[in-house]
C-alpha positions, 0 to 999 in steps of 0.5 A, a space after each residue: 063610868 057606866 053611867 056616863 057610857 049609858 048617858 052618851 049612848 042614850 037618845 038623842 046623844 047617840 045620834 052624835 056619839 056613833 058618828 064621833 066614834 066612827 071618826 075617831 077610829 077613822 083618824 086612828 087609821 089615817 094617823 098610821 097612813 092606812 086611809 086617805 083623809 080625802 076618802 069621803 071627798 067625791 070624785 069629780 065626774 061632772 061639772 054639775 055634780 061637783 058644782 052642787 057639792 061645792 055650793 052646798 059645802 060653801 053655803 054651810 061654810 065647810 068648804 076648803 077642808 076635806 069632808 072628813 075634817 068637816 064631818 069630824 068637827 060637826 060631830 064634835 060640836 054636835 056631841 058637846 051641844 046635845 050633851 049639854 042640852 040633854 042635861 040642862 035643857 031637856 028637863 024644861 020639856 018635861 010635861 010639854 013634849 014626850 021624851 022622843 019628841 024633845 030628843 029630836 028637837 034637841 038633836 036638831 038644835 045641836 046640829 044647827 048650832 054645830 055647823 056654824 061652829 065647825 065652819 068657824 073652826 075649819 077656816 084656819 085649817 084651810 091653808 093646810 089643805 090648799 092644793 098647789 098644782 105642780 108646774 110642768 117643766 115645759 111651762 118654764 119656757 121663757 124663763 131668764 137665767 144667769 149661766 153659773 158654769 164657765 160655759 154652756 155647750 150642747 153637752 154641758 151647762 147650768 144656769 140659775 133663775 131669778 128665784 134661785 132654781 138651778 137648771 141644766 142647760 144646753 145650747 144648739 149645736 156648735 154654739 157656746 155661751 160664756 159664764 155669767 151671760 143672761 140666757 133664756 130657756 127656749 125649749 125643753 128636752 125630755 130625753 135628758 131633762 135639759 133646757 135649750 137656751 139662747 142669750 138674751 141678745 140672741 132672743 131679742 135679735 130673733 124677735 126683731 127679725 120676726 117682726 120685720 
């Protein structure tokens, strides 16, 4: 065990041992929810900065996942490759390069090799980190629904959209819509979280009158 620890903390393996240990500690804290896994991702301050960072990661094939994931994968593969290279390839440099020089060569070789492996591994993980922007309720204006309650009045009513979503709907004052009618959301009331609706026939009539 002591020999192993001495080996992984020797040059050039230590160049990947330290980052890997840091990332292991990071993921332990992330597992308990005390650290955001996107903590290393830069905030979008300017389009040029964000574009340059995105282009760099995209060129390496490490885009689409948090930077912490990309760094962890590079550290893992780098550690494995430098470990194997020091064990099996380093002896080939004896008498050709100094120990420090051969160590640098091995470390760079391991890093270059680790990046494409990390990029390949990160590809199936991208779907996990896809960000979906929330739809604003006002964006649903124009959605067609079917009335599911007996009636819709200015104080009561529900309707179901084609995708199965249920909405609280209201008519304009002194109006009433029968159950089963096909209606359209035409406005959103933030005060009581309801939608103002008209029947499909009324909407078509309104559209026709505007076109005259």
